[in-house]
C-alpha angles and dihedrals in degrees: 000000000000115000115206120193138149093235127048133231095270094056121108117245139091098259096046091047091049092052091049091053091047089059091045100045113010109038128076097248094257099103137121122199120212119192147134127267107186106305093340126094110215140180134200137170096228141007089262105042119096113265124245118220114234104175146333122243120209114258092236090058092047091050094046092047090049092050095047092048095050106027097043117011097041099057093040092053090049094053090250102116092156087077095049123112118186121207120178093208091053089051090053091051089050089055093046092048093052092045093051093045092052094043095050092051094049093047098041097085087218099104106123095200141356092259119095128185110203122198125211146317101314089072101036096123093044088062093064093042094052092043090059090059111100114267097002117135122196132201116181135188118205107210097186129064124272106229122251090220136020122189121236087245092062100030099092092057094045089046088058089057093045092052090052090054090053088070085078121095089208124027120188131201130183094237140024088239091062091046092051092045087056092049090050092050094049091048091051101041111022109063094178091068132073119213126212108192094185095059097028091236134134122205127201105234092206093054112024090194093067107087127167117205115206119214127194103207123141115223111264127230127235092246095182093050094054093043091054092042090055089057089054096040119146134175092218132077121161106302094351120095108169092193086076088063097052133074116180123320117001144196113217132214125178121188145099126279092261124138089229089064096061096233094150091046088053092052090051089050091051089054090050090046095059091043090054095039109036089163087069094059108116092013106070126052125194107216113202116196093190131145131184115265137200092016116203094038109107097218093056096038090051092047091052092050092047092050093050091047091051091049090051090051090054092048091049092049101046110024120075101007098051106027101045087215116106092199095060130085127167095232122042113187125204110188098168124096108272117209122221097261091055092044089051089052091052092046091050095048101041119107090211139356118224116206113169113160121168086219128350129170094227118317112223093195089075089059093043091053093048091052096045100041124086099180110013134111125227120224108197137180116221085229087083117088090222087068088084090062103035105021097107092062103041135085096255130227108202091169136026093223106139097229093046091049089050090054091052092048090056091046089054094048092047096048114122113256092238091057092048091053092047092052092046092051090052091050093047089053092052093047093047091051089057100040121165091259092050091048092050094049093048092047092048091051098040116175090340087069090054090230103096104140127040113234108243120199109284098246091047091055091049090055095043093084088064095048099097096057094040092051091051088055089048091052091049091051089056097051 
């Protein structure tokens, strides 16, 4: 199998790490990975073998593709169009990038089979281009949401992406909601395709042989890896010692400074929390493992600066004057890369983990925490795709209103230890049942394996039909 992704195996990030472990532990050893490293397209046969350079892409194309992906596609897909900026030149560079990527692969002579696994939105158009090549078969997993609504202004550009995805024989989404949002969009905007909602399939009217099967299957976690990593957990890595950032009990958050993650909403909730619970001042720390993301794009750079400034305001307000302890501050920020063993230490020591995205495709950190923790509680926004797997055993956030979030944080911290353990055990069972290996095998097999859709807890599935409207309300509450 050929694995096509924008980022390579050495790149930080949950999806890239998951793909690397798939090659290491789940696949049959006959894989080739194709990806970008800066302006260079590379290929390698494992995460450890030396890469082979395939081609260079002009910097202007790289920059335009990067801008279009993150300034336009990213906010639209997350139901946050108010953050979207469209640029026709960037769109053209996105098209050129995808065309070059597909062409170089097809002409390289290095394809090890006719089967290609494509990963995510940066290569959406390449999927359709490769699929048109004779004998090439595509399976694709879409790691981000598909929006519940797309304006007529933006629809033609999203339709271009959707048509590219329909080059795949099998198209995976984390949740059934995303899959059905995609079906609804295709039915409304792509007249050449016929939608079958009962079987989750899409047929090309011009060529009845071209059928795309949709699969709702949340990305699994390498349960064994995180269990073993917890046993080897350490707070120290090189010049980083996270113990220096913590005083007393702590609530943990791990994400990027991205407006989809709700970082600013979390900081407002922390402020409300200490206002509502003055007895907690000096006793609870909110540890933020949060680094800047998509540097060079003004919206993300500005968001990072605003979040850090707000955290500094909170520390100035609550630390020395109110706590009487010069070592304590309400917000402790870690903006360095944190390796798995240190993350596992933080997960295992945290009283609670606070994950409150406005909209998030899945959020693997929720699963990592549940595996590593023995006594913690998980506070989770239903804006995260992982809600559909773990939502019955979390402290839920149905709104990102600061005072309501503060109440739920206190509920999580005050939860009896026996209840925390019971909920964690239930989550571990769910996560173990959908391990990374299990996910990969099910996705490889598709409907032919008779295991197309993961069974979510019953009450979660009942509520999933309401998810689109509720998430729009959640997004509005965060604006």
